[in-house]
N, CA, C, O and the ligand as a Tripos MOL2 file, in Angstrom:
@<TRIPOS>MOLECULE
protein
  313   311    79     0     0
PROTEIN
NO_CHARGES

@<TRIPOS>ATOM
      1 N          21.1190   -6.7320    5.1440 N.3       1 MET1
      2 CA         20.5460   -5.3370    5.1370 C.3       1 MET1
      3 C          21.6790   -4.3870    5.4830 C.2       1 MET1
      4 O          22.5610   -4.6550    6.2990 O.2       1 MET1
      5 N          21.5870   -3.2760    4.8080 N.am      2 SER2
      6 CA         22.4940   -2.2360    5.0500 C.3       2 SER2
      7 C          22.2670   -1.5230    6.3240 C.2       2 SER2
      8 O          21.1310   -1.3280    6.7580 O.2       2 SER2
      9 N          23.3780   -1.1180    6.9480 N.am      3 LYS3
     10 CA         23.1710   -0.3540    8.1950 C.3       3 LYS3
     11 C          23.3560    1.1050    7.9290 C.2       3 LYS3
     12 O          23.3220    1.9120    8.8590 O.2       3 LYS3
     13 N          23.5540    1.4750    6.6720 N.am      4 ASN4
     14 CA         23.8510    2.8120    6.3620 C.3       4 ASN4
     15 C          22.6520    3.6850    5.9560 C.2       4 ASN4
     16 O          22.8250    4.7820    5.4250 O.2       4 ASN4
     17 N          21.4270    3.1790    6.2150 N.am      5 ILE5
     18 CA         20.1930    3.8700    5.8650 C.3       5 ILE5
     19 C          20.1820    5.1860    6.7120 C.2       5 ILE5
     20 O          20.2920    5.1650    7.9380 O.2       5 ILE5
     21 N          20.0500    6.2620    6.0270 N.am      6 ARG6
     22 CA         19.9760    7.5470    6.6690 C.3       6 ARG6
     23 C          18.4840    7.9650    6.7130 C.2       6 ARG6
     24 O          17.8090    7.9800    5.6830 O.2       6 ARG6
     25 N          18.0080    8.2890    7.8650 N.am      7 ILE7
     26 CA         16.6340    8.7940    8.0120 C.3       7 ILE7
     27 C          16.6960   10.2080    8.1760 C.2       7 ILE7
     28 O          17.3730   10.7210    9.0670 O.2       7 ILE7
     29 N          15.9820   10.9010    7.3100 N.am      8 THR8
     30 CA         15.8670   12.3540    7.4350 C.3       8 THR8
     31 C          14.4080   12.7290    7.5160 C.2       8 THR8
     32 O          13.5180   12.0560    6.9960 O.2       8 THR8
     33 N          14.2130   13.8420    8.1990 N.am      9 GLU9
     34 CA         12.8360   14.3640    8.3540 C.3       9 GLU9
     35 C          12.3670   14.7250    6.9640 C.2       9 GLU9
     36 O          13.1410   15.2480    6.1630 O.2       9 GLU9
     37 N          11.1190   14.4540    6.6690 N.am     10 PRO10
     38 CA         10.5310   14.8910    5.4020 C.3      10 PRO10
     39 C          10.4190   16.4770    5.4680 C.2      10 PRO10
     40 O          10.3720   17.0740    6.5430 O.2      10 PRO10
     41 N          10.3830   17.0610    4.3250 N.am     11 SER11
     42 CA         10.2390   18.4780    4.2570 C.3      11 SER11
     43 C           8.8730   18.9080    4.7680 C.2      11 SER11
     44 O           7.9730   18.0700    4.7130 O.2      11 SER11
     45 N           8.6090   20.1240    5.2630 N.am     12 PRO12
     46 CA          7.3080   20.5190    5.7150 C.3      12 PRO12
     47 C           6.2500   20.2410    4.6400 C.2      12 PRO12
     48 O           5.1290   19.8490    4.9630 O.2      12 PRO12
     49 N           6.5870   20.4330    3.4230 N.am     13 GLU13
     50 CA          5.5980   20.2410    2.3500 C.3      13 GLU13
     51 C           5.2410   18.7540    2.3090 C.2      13 GLU13
     52 O           4.0620   18.4110    2.2180 O.2      13 GLU13
     53 N           6.2050   17.8970    2.3710 N.am     14 MET14
     54 CA          5.9730   16.4500    2.3360 C.3      14 MET14
     55 C           5.1920   16.0710    3.5490 C.2      14 MET14
     56 O           4.2400   15.2960    3.4570 O.2      14 MET14
     57 N           5.5700   16.6000    4.6930 N.am     15 MET15
     58 CA          4.9380   16.2780    5.9760 C.3      15 MET15
     59 C           3.4050   16.5620    5.8130 C.2      15 MET15
     60 O           2.5490   15.7720    6.2120 O.2      15 MET15
     61 N           3.1360   17.7090    5.2180 N.am     16 GLY16
     62 CA          1.7180   18.1530    5.0010 C.3      16 GLY16
     63 C           0.9690   17.1110    4.1510 C.2      16 GLY16
     64 O          -0.2070   16.8260    4.3760 O.2      16 GLY16
     65 N           1.6810   16.5660    3.1860 N.am     17 LYS17
     66 CA          1.0690   15.5740    2.2910 C.3      17 LYS17
     67 C           0.8210   14.2810    3.0980 C.2      17 LYS17
     68 O          -0.2260   13.6490    2.9600 O.2      17 LYS17
     69 N           1.7630   13.9130    3.9070 N.am     18 ILE18
     70 CA          1.6050   12.7080    4.7070 C.3      18 ILE18
     71 C           0.4210   12.8420    5.6680 C.2      18 ILE18
     72 O          -0.3300   11.8850    5.8540 O.2      18 ILE18
     73 N           0.2490   13.9910    6.2670 N.am     19 ILE19
     74 CA         -0.8370   14.2160    7.1550 C.3      19 ILE19
     75 C          -2.1740   14.1390    6.3820 C.2      19 ILE19
     76 O          -3.1250   13.5000    6.8330 O.2      19 ILE19
     77 N          -2.2240   14.7970    5.2210 N.am     20 GLN20
     78 CA         -3.4210   14.7990    4.3540 C.3      20 GLN20
     79 C          -3.7960   13.3830    4.0290 C.2      20 GLN20
     80 O          -4.9570   12.9830    4.1140 O.2      20 GLN20
     81 N          -2.7640   12.6200    3.6480 N.am     21 ALA21
     82 CA         -3.0340   11.1910    3.2580 C.3      21 ALA21
     83 C          -3.5820   10.4060    4.3920 C.2      21 ALA21
     84 O          -4.4650    9.5710    4.1960 O.2      21 ALA21
     85 N          -3.1030   10.6350    5.5450 N.am     22 ARG22
     86 CA         -3.5270    9.9630    6.7610 C.3      22 ARG22
     87 C          -5.0670   10.2440    7.0010 C.2      22 ARG22
     88 O          -5.8630    9.3660    7.3340 O.2      22 ARG22
     89 N          -5.3780   11.5160    6.8010 N.am     23 LYS23
     90 CA         -6.7700   11.9390    6.9450 C.3      23 LYS23
     91 C          -7.6320   11.3510    5.9620 C.2      23 LYS23
     92 O          -8.7500   10.9540    6.2890 O.2      23 LYS23
     93 N          -7.1720   11.2540    4.6820 N.am     24 ALA24
     94 CA         -7.9190   10.7730    3.5870 C.3      24 ALA24
     95 C          -8.2490    9.2020    3.7720 C.2      24 ALA24
     96 O          -9.3100    8.7170    3.3800 O.2      24 ALA24
     97 N          -7.3420    8.5350    4.3420 N.am     25 ILE25
     98 CA         -7.6240    7.0160    4.5270 C.3      25 ILE25
     99 C          -8.3940    6.7430    5.8070 C.2      25 ILE25
    100 O          -8.8820    5.6280    5.9920 O.2      25 ILE25
    101 N          -8.5190    7.6880    6.6710 N.am     26 ALA26
    102 CA         -9.1190    7.4390    8.0220 C.3      26 ALA26
    103 C         -10.5500    6.9820    7.8250 C.2      26 ALA26
    104 O         -11.0300    6.1900    8.6360 O.2      26 ALA26
    105 N         -11.2250    7.4030    6.8580 N.am     27 GLU27
    106 CA        -12.6490    7.0170    6.6750 C.3      27 GLU27
    107 C         -12.7230    5.9310    5.6530 C.2      27 GLU27
    108 O         -13.8390    5.5280    5.3240 O.2      27 GLU27
    109 N         -11.6620    5.4200    5.1200 N.am     28 GLN28
    110 CA        -11.7450    4.3380    4.2080 C.3      28 GLN28
    111 C         -11.3980    2.9740    4.7820 C.2      28 GLN28
    112 O         -10.5760    2.8200    5.6860 O.2      28 GLN28
    113 N         -12.0920    1.9750    4.1870 N.am     29 LYS29
    114 CA        -11.8270    0.6440    4.7570 C.3      29 LYS29
    115 C         -10.5530    0.0830    4.1040 C.2      29 LYS29
    116 O         -10.4430    0.0420    2.8790 O.2      29 LYS29
    117 N          -9.6210   -0.3370    4.9140 N.am     30 PRO30
    118 CA         -8.4110   -0.9480    4.2840 C.3      30 PRO30
    119 C          -8.7720   -2.3590    3.8070 C.2      30 PRO30
    120 O          -9.6310   -3.0340    4.3740 O.2      30 PRO30
    121 N          -8.1160   -2.7510    2.7990 N.am     31 ARG31
    122 CA         -8.3120   -4.1540    2.2130 C.3      31 ARG31
    123 C          -6.9110   -4.7110    2.1880 C.2      31 ARG31
    124 O          -5.9470   -4.0960    1.7330 O.2      31 ARG31
    125 N          -6.8660   -5.9570    2.7280 N.am     32 TYR32
    126 CA         -5.5790   -6.5950    2.7400 C.3      32 TYR32
    127 C          -5.4740   -7.5810    1.5980 C.2      32 TYR32
    128 O          -6.3040   -8.4750    1.4300 O.2      32 TYR32
    129 N          -4.3990   -7.3800    0.7990 N.am     33 ILE33
    130 CA         -4.1760   -8.4000   -0.2600 C.3      33 ILE33
    131 C          -3.0350   -9.3170    0.1750 C.2      33 ILE33
    132 O          -1.9430   -8.9130    0.5750 O.2      33 ILE33
    133 N          -3.4020  -10.5900    0.0550 N.am     34 LYS34
    134 CA         -2.3580  -11.5410    0.5450 C.3      34 LYS34
    135 C          -1.3490  -11.7950   -0.5050 C.2      34 LYS34
    136 O          -1.6210  -11.7080   -1.7030 O.2      34 LYS34
    137 N          -0.1580  -12.1150   -0.0400 N.am     35 CYS35
    138 CA          0.9350  -12.5430   -0.9320 C.3      35 CYS35
    139 C           0.5300  -13.8890   -1.4950 C.2      35 CYS35
    140 O           0.1930  -14.8090   -0.7510 O.2      35 CYS35
    141 N           0.5650  -13.9980   -2.7850 N.am     36 PRO36
    142 CA          0.1540  -15.3040   -3.4610 C.3      36 PRO36
    143 C           1.0660  -16.4130   -3.2040 C.2      36 PRO36
    144 O           0.7320  -17.5660   -3.4760 O.2      36 PRO36
    145 N           2.2410  -16.1180   -2.6770 N.am     37 TYR37
    146 CA          3.2660  -17.1240   -2.4260 C.3      37 TYR37
    147 C           3.2200  -17.7000   -1.0300 C.2      37 TYR37
    148 O           3.3450  -18.9090   -0.8330 O.2      37 TYR37
    149 N           3.0370  -16.8120   -0.0580 N.am     38 CYS38
    150 CA          3.1320  -17.2810    1.3240 C.3      38 CYS38
    151 C           1.8300  -16.9110    2.1030 C.2      38 CYS38
    152 O           1.7450  -17.2420    3.2860 O.2      38 CYS38
    153 N           0.9210  -16.3100    1.5570 N.am     39 GLN39
    154 CA         -0.3980  -15.9150    2.1520 C.3      39 GLN39
    155 C          -0.2550  -14.9130    3.2940 C.2      39 GLN39
    156 O          -1.2050  -14.6950    4.0460 O.2      39 GLN39
    157 N           0.9330  -14.2950    3.4330 N.am     40 HIS40
    158 CA          1.0830  -13.2230    4.3930 C.3      40 HIS40
    159 C           0.3800  -12.0090    3.8290 C.2      40 HIS40
    160 O           0.3900  -11.7940    2.6170 O.2      40 HIS40
    161 N          -0.2430  -11.1970    4.7080 N.am     41 ASN41
    162 CA         -0.8230   -9.9740    4.2270 C.3      41 ASN41
    163 C           0.2610   -8.9950    3.7710 C.2      41 ASN41
    164 O           0.8880   -8.3410    4.6040 O.2      41 ASN41
    165 N           0.4920   -8.8870    2.4490 N.am     42 SER42
    166 CA          1.6150   -8.1760    2.0350 C.3      42 SER42
    167 C           1.3840   -6.7630    1.6280 C.2      42 SER42
    168 O           2.3210   -5.9780    1.4870 O.2      42 SER42
    169 N           0.1350   -6.4360    1.4400 N.am     43 ILE43
    170 CA         -0.2100   -5.0150    1.0670 C.3      43 ILE43
    171 C          -1.4870   -4.6490    1.5460 C.2      43 ILE43
    172 O          -2.3630   -5.5030    1.6810 O.2      43 ILE43
    173 N          -1.6930   -3.3350    1.8440 N.am     44 VAL44
    174 CA         -2.9580   -2.7630    2.2460 C.3      44 VAL44
    175 C          -3.2980   -1.7790    1.1960 C.2      44 VAL44
    176 O          -2.4940   -0.9150    0.8450 O.2      44 VAL44
    177 N          -4.5180   -1.9040    0.6760 N.am     45 VAL45
    178 CA         -5.0550   -0.8680   -0.3130 C.3      45 VAL45
    179 C          -6.2730   -0.2530    0.2880 C.2      45 VAL45
    180 O          -6.9330   -0.8870    1.1120 O.2      45 VAL45
    181 N          -6.6010    0.9390   -0.0810 N.am     46 TYR46
    182 CA         -7.8040    1.6040    0.2830 C.3      46 TYR46
    183 C          -8.7750    1.7570   -0.8260 C.2      46 TYR46
    184 O          -8.4700    1.4800   -1.9860 O.2      46 TYR46
    185 N         -10.0460    2.2370   -0.4460 N.am     47 GLU47
    186 CA        -11.0720    2.2090   -1.4090 C.3      47 GLU47
    187 C         -10.7280    3.0090   -2.6520 C.2      47 GLU47
    188 O         -11.2000    2.6950   -3.7450 O.2      47 GLU47
    189 N          -9.9000    4.0530   -2.4920 N.am     48 ASP48
    190 CA         -9.5950    4.8200   -3.7010 C.3      48 ASP48
    191 C          -8.2910    4.3690   -4.3570 C.2      48 ASP48
    192 O          -7.7420    5.1050   -5.1780 O.2      48 ASP48
    193 N          -7.8130    3.2650   -4.0460 N.am     49 THR49
    194 CA         -6.6140    2.8240   -4.7970 C.3      49 THR49
    195 C          -7.0360    2.1830   -6.0770 C.2      49 THR49
    196 O          -7.8850    1.2950   -6.1520 O.2      49 THR49
    197 N          -6.3610    2.7170   -7.1080 N.am     50 ARG50
    198 CA         -6.7120    2.2200   -8.5190 C.3      50 ARG50
    199 C          -5.4260    1.7460   -9.1700 C.2      50 ARG50
    200 O          -4.3270    2.1770   -8.8220 O.2      50 ARG50
    201 N          -5.5880    0.9080  -10.0570 N.am     51 GLY51
    202 CA         -4.4620    0.5290  -10.9870 C.3      51 GLY51
    203 C          -3.4960   -0.4610  -10.3160 C.2      51 GLY51
    204 O          -3.8530   -1.2400   -9.4330 O.2      51 GLY51
    205 N          -2.2920   -0.3770  -10.7820 N.am     52 HIS52
    206 CA         -1.3020   -1.3530  -10.3310 C.3      52 HIS52
    207 C          -0.4720   -0.8940   -9.2360 C.2      52 HIS52
    208 O          -0.0870    0.2740   -9.1700 O.2      52 HIS52
    209 N          -0.1670   -1.8380   -8.3150 N.am     53 VAL53
    210 CA          0.7400   -1.5510   -7.2190 C.3      53 VAL53
    211 C           1.7150   -2.6830   -7.1630 C.2      53 VAL53
    212 O           1.3670   -3.8410   -7.3960 O.2      53 VAL53
    213 N           2.9470   -2.3420   -6.8500 N.am     54 GLU54
    214 CA          4.0220   -3.3780   -6.6790 C.3      54 GLU54
    215 C           4.3560   -3.4330   -5.2320 C.2      54 GLU54
    216 O           4.5280   -2.4200   -4.5540 O.2      54 GLU54
    217 N           4.4420   -4.6260   -4.7880 N.am     55 THR55
    218 CA          4.7940   -4.8540   -3.3950 C.3      55 THR55
    219 C           5.8860   -5.9040   -3.2520 C.2      55 THR55
    220 O           5.9770   -6.8360   -4.0510 O.2      55 THR55
    221 N           6.6780   -5.7500   -2.2670 N.am     56 LYS56
    222 CA          7.6650   -6.7930   -1.9110 C.3      56 LYS56
    223 C           7.1510   -7.3620   -0.6150 C.2      56 LYS56
    224 O           7.0040   -6.6180    0.3540 O.2      56 LYS56
    225 N           6.8800   -8.6040   -0.5550 N.am     57 CYS57
    226 CA          6.3500   -9.2850    0.6310 C.3      57 CYS57
    227 C           7.4750   -9.2330    1.6840 C.2      57 CYS57
    228 O           8.6290   -9.5670    1.4190 O.2      57 CYS57
    229 N           7.0640   -8.7870    2.9140 N.am     58 LYS58
    230 CA          7.9760   -8.6130    3.9950 C.3      58 LYS58
    231 C           8.4190  -10.0160    4.5640 C.2      58 LYS58
    232 O           9.4580  -10.1750    5.2050 O.2      58 LYS58
    233 N           7.5460  -10.9880    4.2690 N.am     59 LYS59
    234 CA          7.8780  -12.3440    4.7730 C.3      59 LYS59
    235 C           8.7240  -13.1570    3.9160 C.2      59 LYS59
    236 O           9.7470  -13.6800    4.3580 O.2      59 LYS59
    237 N           8.3070  -13.3020    2.5890 N.am     60 CYS60
    238 CA          9.0620  -14.2260    1.7920 C.3      60 CYS60
    239 C           9.9080  -13.3840    0.7580 C.2      60 CYS60
    240 O          10.6910  -13.9730    0.0120 O.2      60 CYS60
    241 N           9.7680  -12.0870    0.7070 N.am     61 GLY61
    242 CA         10.6410  -11.3340   -0.1740 C.3      61 GLY61
    243 C          10.2690  -11.2960   -1.6000 C.2      61 GLY61
    244 O          10.9650  -10.6700   -2.3990 O.2      61 GLY61
    245 N           9.1810  -11.9500   -1.9730 N.am     62 LYS62
    246 CA          8.7770  -12.0040   -3.4520 C.3      62 LYS62
    247 C           8.1500  -10.6960   -3.7640 C.2      62 LYS62
    248 O           7.4570  -10.0910   -2.9460 O.2      62 LYS62
    249 N           8.4120  -10.2560   -5.0010 N.am     63 ILE63
    250 CA          7.8270   -9.0330   -5.4980 C.3      63 ILE63
    251 C           6.7590   -9.3740   -6.3460 C.2      63 ILE63
    252 O           6.9470  -10.1750   -7.2610 O.2      63 ILE63
    253 N           5.5130   -8.7900   -6.1240 N.am     64 THR64
    254 CA          4.3300   -9.0740   -6.8880 C.3      64 THR64
    255 C           3.6730   -7.7760   -7.3420 C.2      64 THR64
    256 O           3.6160   -6.7820   -6.6190 O.2      64 THR64
    257 N           3.1800   -7.8360   -8.5820 N.am     65 VAL65
    258 CA          2.4130   -6.6100   -8.9970 C.3      65 VAL65
    259 C           0.9510   -7.0240   -8.9280 C.2      65 VAL65
    260 O           0.5800   -8.1010   -9.3960 O.2      65 VAL65
    261 N           0.1670   -6.2100   -8.3720 N.am     66 PHE66
    262 CA         -1.2720   -6.4740   -8.3060 C.3      66 PHE66
    263 C          -2.0640   -5.5040   -9.1370 C.2      66 PHE66
    264 O          -1.7820   -4.3080   -9.0670 O.2      66 PHE66
    265 N          -2.9570   -5.8910   -9.8570 N.am     67 ASP67
    266 CA         -3.9320   -4.9760  -10.4690 C.3      67 ASP67
    267 C          -5.0640   -4.8620   -9.4440 C.2      67 ASP67
    268 O          -5.8430   -5.7930   -9.2390 O.2      67 ASP67
    269 N          -5.1240   -3.7110   -8.8230 N.am     68 VAL68
    270 CA         -5.9780   -3.5520   -7.6360 C.3      68 VAL68
    271 C          -7.5040   -3.6650   -8.1210 C.2      68 VAL68
    272 O          -8.3390   -4.2670   -7.4470 O.2      68 VAL68
    273 N          -7.7780   -3.0950   -9.2350 N.am     69 LEU69
    274 CA         -9.2310   -3.1020   -9.7450 C.3      69 LEU69
    275 C          -9.6530   -4.5090   -9.9960 C.2      69 LEU69
    276 O         -10.7880   -4.8800   -9.6980 O.2      69 LEU69
    277 N          -8.7830   -5.2940  -10.5310 N.am     70 ASN70
    278 CA         -9.1090   -6.7040  -10.9160 C.3      70 ASN70
    279 C          -9.2750   -7.5350   -9.6520 C.2      70 ASN70
    280 O          -9.9890   -8.5380   -9.6530 O.2      70 ASN70
    281 N          -8.6260   -7.1270   -8.5930 N.am     71 MET71
    282 CA         -8.6090   -7.9280   -7.3690 C.3      71 MET71
    283 C          -9.8310   -7.5040   -6.4770 C.2      71 MET71
    284 O         -10.0990   -8.0960   -5.4310 O.2      71 MET71
    285 N         -10.5240   -6.4850   -6.9360 N.am     72 ARG72
    286 CA        -11.6630   -5.9780   -6.0090 C.3      72 ARG72
    287 C         -12.7710   -6.9600   -6.0460 C.2      72 ARG72
    288 O         -13.1410   -7.5360   -7.0690 O.2      72 ARG72
    289 N         -13.3030   -7.1210   -4.7970 N.am     73 ARG73
    290 CA        -14.4700   -7.9710   -4.6580 C.3      73 ARG73
    291 C         -15.7760   -7.1520   -4.6900 C.2      73 ARG73
    292 O         -16.8130   -7.5930   -5.1860 O.2      73 ARG73
    293 N         -15.6610   -5.9320   -4.1320 N.am     74 ILE74
    294 CA        -16.8990   -5.1090   -4.1850 C.3      74 ILE74
    295 C         -17.0310   -4.4080   -5.5150 C.2      74 ILE74
    296 O         -16.0560   -4.2370   -6.2470 O.2      74 ILE74
    297 N         -18.2370   -4.0110   -5.8140 N.am     75 ARG75
    298 CA        -18.5240   -3.3520   -7.1570 C.3      75 ARG75
    299 C         -17.8830   -2.0450   -7.1680 C.2      75 ARG75
    300 O         -17.8130   -1.3640   -6.1450 O.2      75 ARG75
    301 N         -17.3890   -1.6540   -8.3460 N.am     76 VAL76
    302 CA        -16.6600   -0.3990   -8.5030 C.3      76 VAL76
    303 C         -17.6910    0.5490   -9.1690 C.2      76 VAL76
    304 O         -18.4150    0.1790  -10.0930 O.2      76 VAL76
    305 N         -17.7080    1.7520   -8.6570 N.am     77 LYS77
    306 CA        -18.6120    2.8050   -9.1900 C.3      77 LYS77
    307 C         -17.8890    3.5020  -10.3380 C.2      77 LYS77
    308 O         -16.7450    3.9290  -10.1830 O.2      77 LYS77
    309 N         -18.5400    3.6180  -11.4680 N.am     78 PHE78
    310 CA        -17.9360    4.3710  -12.5750 C.3      78 PHE78
    311 C         -18.6810    5.6450  -12.8580 C.2      78 PHE78
    312 O         -18.3030    6.3940  -13.7580 O.2      78 PHE78
    313 ZN          5.1290  -13.6820    0.6870 Zn       79 ZN79
@<TRIPOS>BOND
     1     1     2 1
     2     2     3 1
     3     3     4 2
     4     3     5 am
     5     5     6 1
     6     6     7 1
     7     7     8 2
     8     7     9 am
     9     9    10 1
    10    10    11 1
    11    11    12 2
    12    11    13 am
    13    13    14 1
    14    14    15 1
    15    15    16 2
    16    15    17 am
    17    17    18 1
    18    18    19 1
    19    19    20 2
    20    19    21 am
    21    21    22 1
    22    22    23 1
    23    23    24 2
    24    23    25 am
    25    25    26 1
    26    26    27 1
    27    27    28 2
    28    27    29 am
    29    29    30 1
    30    30    31 1
    31    31    32 2
    32    31    33 am
    33    33    34 1
    34    34    35 1
    35    35    36 2
    36    35    37 am
    37    37    38 1
    38    38    39 1
    39    39    40 2
    40    39    41 am
    41    41    42 1
    42    42    43 1
    43    43    44 2
    44    43    45 am
    45    45    46 1
    46    46    47 1
    47    47    48 2
    48    47    49 am
    49    49    50 1
    50    50    51 1
    51    51    52 2
    52    51    53 am
    53    53    54 1
    54    54    55 1
    55    55    56 2
    56    55    57 am
    57    57    58 1
    58    58    59 1
    59    59    60 2
    60    59    61 am
    61    61    62 1
    62    62    63 1
    63    63    64 2
    64    63    65 am
    65    65    66 1
    66    66    67 1
    67    67    68 2
    68    67    69 am
    69    69    70 1
    70    70    71 1
    71    71    72 2
    72    71    73 am
    73    73    74 1
    74    74    75 1
    75    75    76 2
    76    75    77 am
    77    77    78 1
    78    78    79 1
    79    79    80 2
    80    79    81 am
    81    81    82 1
    82    82    83 1
    83    83    84 2
    84    83    85 am
    85    85    86 1
    86    86    87 1
    87    87    88 2
    88    87    89 am
    89    89    90 1
    90    90    91 1
    91    91    92 2
    92    91    93 am
    93    93    94 1
    94    94    95 1
    95    95    96 2
    96    95    97 am
    97    97    98 1
    98    98    99 1
    99    99   100 2
   100    99   101 am
   101   101   102 1
   102   102   103 1
   103   103   104 2
   104   103   105 am
   105   105   106 1
   106   106   107 1
   107   107   108 2
   108   107   109 am
   109   109   110 1
   110   110   111 1
   111   111   112 2
   112   111   113 am
   113   113   114 1
   114   114   115 1
   115   115   116 2
   116   115   117 am
   117   117   118 1
   118   118   119 1
   119   119   120 2
   120   119   121 am
   121   121   122 1
   122   122   123 1
   123   123   124 2
   124   123   125 am
   125   125   126 1
   126   126   127 1
   127   127   128 2
   128   127   129 am
   129   129   130 1
   130   130   131 1
   131   131   132 2
   132   131   133 am
   133   133   134 1
   134   134   135 1
   135   135   136 2
   136   135   137 am
   137   137   138 1
   138   138   139 1
   139   139   140 2
   140   139   141 am
   141   141   142 1
   142   142   143 1
   143   143   144 2
   144   143   145 am
   145   145   146 1
   146   146   147 1
   147   147   148 2
   148   147   149 am
   149   149   150 1
   150   150   151 1
   151   151   152 2
   152   151   153 am
   153   153   154 1
   154   154   155 1
   155   155   156 2
   156   155   157 am
   157   157   158 1
   158   158   159 1
   159   159   160 2
   160   159   161 am
   161   161   162 1
   162   162   163 1
   163   163   164 2
   164   163   165 am
   165   165   166 1
   166   166   167 1
   167   167   168 2
   168   167   169 am
   169   169   170 1
   170   170   171 1
   171   171   172 2
   172   171   173 am
   173   173   174 1
   174   174   175 1
   175   175   176 2
   176   175   177 am
   177   177   178 1
   178   178   179 1
   179   179   180 2
   180   179   181 am
   181   181   182 1
   182   182   183 1
   183   183   184 2
   184   183   185 am
   185   185   186 1
   186   186   187 1
   187   187   188 2
   188   187   189 am
   189   189   190 1
   190   190   191 1
   191   191   192 2
   192   191   193 am
   193   193   194 1
   194   194   195 1
   195   195   196 2
   196   195   197 am
   197   197   198 1
   198   198   199 1
   199   199   200 2
   200   199   201 am
   201   201   202 1
   202   202   203 1
   203   203   204 2
   204   203   205 am
   205   205   206 1
   206   206   207 1
   207   207   208 2
   208   207   209 am
   209   209   210 1
   210   210   211 1
   211   211   212 2
   212   211   213 am
   213   213   214 1
   214   214   215 1
   215   215   216 2
   216   215   217 am
   217   217   218 1
   218   218   219 1
   219   219   220 2
   220   219   221 am
   221   221   222 1
   222   222   223 1
   223   223   224 2
   224   223   225 am
   225   225   226 1
   226   226   227 1
   227   227   228 2
   228   227   229 am
   229   229   230 1
   230   230   231 1
   231   231   232 2
   232   231   233 am
   233   233   234 1
   234   234   235 1
   235   235   236 2
   236   235   237 am
   237   237   238 1
   238   238   239 1
   239   239   240 2
   240   239   241 am
   241   241   242 1
   242   242   243 1
   243   243   244 2
   244   243   245 am
   245   245   246 1
   246   246   247 1
   247   247   248 2
   248   247   249 am
   249   249   250 1
   250   250   251 1
   251   251   252 2
   252   251   253 am
   253   253   254 1
   254   254   255 1
   255   255   256 2
   256   255   257 am
   257   257   258 1
   258   258   259 1
   259   259   260 2
   260   259   261 am
   261   261   262 1
   262   262   263 1
   263   263   264 2
   264   263   265 am
   265   265   266 1
   266   266   267 1
   267   267   268 2
   268   267   269 am
   269   269   270 1
   270   270   271 1
   271   271   272 2
   272   271   273 am
   273   273   274 1
   274   274   275 1
   275   275   276 2
   276   275   277 am
   277   277   278 1
   278   278   279 1
   279   279   280 2
   280   279   281 am
   281   281   282 1
   282   282   283 1
   283   283   284 2
   284   283   285 am
   285   285   286 1
   286   286   287 1
   287   287   288 2
   288   287   289 am
   289   289   290 1
   290   290   291 1
   291   291   292 2
   292   291   293 am
   293   293   294 1
   294   294   295 1
   295   295   296 2
   296   295   297 am
   297   297   298 1
   298   298   299 1
   299   299   300 2
   300   299   301 am
   301   301   302 1
   302   302   303 1
   303   303   304 2
   304   303   305 am
   305   305   306 1
   306   306   307 1
   307   307   308 2
   308   307   309 am
   309   309   310 1
   310   310   311 1
   311   311   312 2
@<TRIPOS>SUBSTRUCTURE
     1 MET1         2 RESIDUE 1 A MET
     2 SER2         6 RESIDUE 1 A SER
     3 LYS3        10 RESIDUE 1 A LYS
     4 ASN4        14 RESIDUE 1 A ASN
     5 ILE5        18 RESIDUE 1 A ILE
     6 ARG6        22 RESIDUE 1 A ARG
     7 ILE7        26 RESIDUE 1 A ILE
     8 THR8        30 RESIDUE 1 A THR
     9 GLU9        34 RESIDUE 1 A GLU
    10 PRO10       38 RESIDUE 1 A PRO
    11 SER11       42 RESIDUE 1 A SER
    12 PRO12       46 RESIDUE 1 A PRO
    13 GLU13       50 RESIDUE 1 A GLU
    14 MET14       54 RESIDUE 1 A MET
    15 MET15       58 RESIDUE 1 A MET
    16 GLY16       62 RESIDUE 1 A GLY
    17 LYS17       66 RESIDUE 1 A LYS
    18 ILE18       70 RESIDUE 1 A ILE
    19 ILE19       74 RESIDUE 1 A ILE
    20 GLN20       78 RESIDUE 1 A GLN
    21 ALA21       82 RESIDUE 1 A ALA
    22 ARG22       86 RESIDUE 1 A ARG
    23 LYS23       90 RESIDUE 1 A LYS
    24 ALA24       94 RESIDUE 1 A ALA
    25 ILE25       98 RESIDUE 1 A ILE
    26 ALA26      102 RESIDUE 1 A ALA
    27 GLU27      106 RESIDUE 1 A GLU
    28 GLN28      110 RESIDUE 1 A GLN
    29 LYS29      114 RESIDUE 1 A LYS
    30 PRO30      118 RESIDUE 1 A PRO
    31 ARG31      122 RESIDUE 1 A ARG
    32 TYR32      126 RESIDUE 1 A TYR
    33 ILE33      130 RESIDUE 1 A ILE
    34 LYS34      134 RESIDUE 1 A LYS
    35 CYS35      138 RESIDUE 1 A CYS
    36 PRO36      142 RESIDUE 1 A PRO
    37 TYR37      146 RESIDUE 1 A TYR
    38 CYS38      150 RESIDUE 1 A CYS
    39 GLN39      154 RESIDUE 1 A GLN
    40 HIS40      158 RESIDUE 1 A HIS
    41 ASN41      162 RESIDUE 1 A ASN
    42 SER42      166 RESIDUE 1 A SER
    43 ILE43      170 RESIDUE 1 A ILE
    44 VAL44      174 RESIDUE 1 A VAL
    45 VAL45      178 RESIDUE 1 A VAL
    46 TYR46      182 RESIDUE 1 A TYR
    47 GLU47      186 RESIDUE 1 A GLU
    48 ASP48      190 RESIDUE 1 A ASP
    49 THR49      194 RESIDUE 1 A THR
    50 ARG50      198 RESIDUE 1 A ARG
    51 GLY51      202 RESIDUE 1 A GLY
    52 HIS52      206 RESIDUE 1 A HIS
    53 VAL53      210 RESIDUE 1 A VAL
    54 GLU54      214 RESIDUE 1 A GLU
    55 THR55      218 RESIDUE 1 A THR
    56 LYS56      222 RESIDUE 1 A LYS
    57 CYS57      226 RESIDUE 1 A CYS
    58 LYS58      230 RESIDUE 1 A LYS
    59 LYS59      234 RESIDUE 1 A LYS
    60 CYS60      238 RESIDUE 1 A CYS
    61 GLY61      242 RESIDUE 1 A GLY
    62 LYS62      246 RESIDUE 1 A LYS
    63 ILE63      250 RESIDUE 1 A ILE
    64 THR64      254 RESIDUE 1 A THR
    65 VAL65      258 RESIDUE 1 A VAL
    66 PHE66      262 RESIDUE 1 A PHE
    67 ASP67      266 RESIDUE 1 A ASP
    68 VAL68      270 RESIDUE 1 A VAL
    69 LEU69      274 RESIDUE 1 A LEU
    70 ASN70      278 RESIDUE 1 A ASN
    71 MET71      282 RESIDUE 1 A MET
    72 ARG72      286 RESIDUE 1 A ARG
    73 ARG73      290 RESIDUE 1 A ARG
    74 ILE74      294 RESIDUE 1 A ILE
    75 ARG75      298 RESIDUE 1 A ARG
    76 VAL76      302 RESIDUE 1 A VAL
    77 LYS77      306 RESIDUE 1 A LYS
    78 PHE78      310 RESIDUE 1 A PHE
    79 ZN79       313 GROUP 0 **** ****
């Protein structure tokens, strides 16, 4: 791992978006998708998550693309 990661404060505009996103997910149930390789909970998606997400498992380091809609167990409203 690089030690040269620079952390900078997000711009006020970006901060606003982060706060909005936090509020938006506060009332949604998170769903944990397990890494298919090591069964570690590798990604959290919310009820309004649609489409494909790519995640790198923090445990085993494998990169997996999930089709969130196809992985849903609850019925999707159209
Ligand atoms: Zn994994």
